[in-house]
N, C-alpha and C positions, 0 to 999 in steps of 0.2 A: 117134505118141508125142511127137515133137518139138513139134508144134503144141499139143498138150494141155499140155505143160510150160510153153511160152511163155505160154499163156493163163492158167494158174494163177499164174505169176510176175507177169504184168501185173495180174491181179485183186488179188493180195496187195499190190502196190505202190499201186494205186488206193485200196484200203481203208485201208492204213497212212497214205497221204497225206491222205485225207479225215479220218481220226481226228485226225491232227496239226493240220490246219487248224481243225477244230471246237474242239479244246482251246485253241488260240491265240486263236480268235475269242471264246471265252467266258472267257478268263483275265481276272481282275480286276487292280486296282492292288496293288502291294506295300503292306503295312500300314506307314505311316510310323512308328508307335510302335516297331516292331521294326528300323527302319533305323538304322544309325549316323549320327550328325550329321557332315557333312562340314565344317561351320563352326559356331562358337559366337560369337554377337555380341549386343550389347545393341541395343534398338530405336533409340535415337538414333544410334548408330554406323552401323547398317544404312541408315537414311534418308540420313545424311550421305554415305555412300559412293555411293549412287545419285545424289544431287544434285551431288556433286563431279565424278564421271566415270561416267556411266551405262553406257557400253560396257564399262569395266573391271569395274564392279560386276556387270553382267549376266554377264560371263564367269566371275566368281568365284562368285556366289551362285546363278545359274540353271544355268550350266554347259552342257556339251555333252550330258551324259546326266543323267537324273533323279537328284537328290540331295536329301537332307534337310538342313535347317539348323535350328539351335536358337537361339531368340531370347528374351532376358530383357527384361522390361519391366513397366511399371505399366499396368493396364487403364484406358483413358480411358472406354470404354463397351462395352456388350454389346448387340447388335442381333439380335433373334429373326427368322429368315427366315420368310416366309409360305409355307404349304404345305410342300413338300419342299425349298424353298430352304435353303441352308446358314445356320447361325447364325454371326454374325461377332463377333469380339472385336477391338476397335481398341486398339492399344497406344500409349501416350503417347510423343511424340518431341520435345516442346518446341516444335513448330510446330503452331498451331491449324488450319492448312490442309492438313496432311499427317500421316499416321499409318502404322502397320503394321497391315494388315487381315488377320486370321487367320480363315480359313473352316473351320468345323467342320461335318461332316456332321450332319444332323438327329439329335438324340438322343445325340450324343457330347460335347457341351459339358459340362465338369465342373460338377457341381452346386455352387452356392455362390459361383462366381466373380462378382465385382461390381467396379464402378468403384473404383479406389484400391488394389486387390490387386496385389501383386508376383507375377508368374507366369513360368513357363518353358514356352515353346511350341516344338514341333517341327513343321515343315511343309515343303512343296515350294515354293520361291520361284518365282513366275511373272513377277517383274519389277516395274518402276516405271511408274505410270500418268501421271506428270507429263509436260508437253509445253512446251517453250520456257521462258518465264518463269512459267508456271502450275505451282505445286507439285502433287504428286499423292501417291498412296499406294504403298507396297510391298505386294504381295499374296502371302500364303502360302496354299496350298490343302492340303486333306486333313490338317488340323492335328490334333495330339494333345497332351495335356498331357505335358510331359517331366519326368523326375524328377531 
């Protein structure tokens, strides 16, 4: 009787652990549109923060755990991704060599967005691509239009 009980408990634990592992493996990302914005900033101020002190800006906008930020700006350009690549909206920063690149999953880019439009975007900041004296972009992934 004791051996049978131990075997049943072990089997239940293995099945429960397996189901939990399967659920976690197949879990998707949180929907950014439903996440509260940890920070609200305009495009020029976001780029300026990274160019002035990348380490502090990374700690603030990228953070230790995933957080959404909301960025207000004017669209410099819209780039359609090839195949299943994301569509990009580049926000104007006042620097021709650097922008805020907002990646939208294929099919989620709001219809009608075009260069010159003032927009509000929510996304997950991945950091700054500049290096040394070379300016770069601030990249936001999994973007959604904010209201």
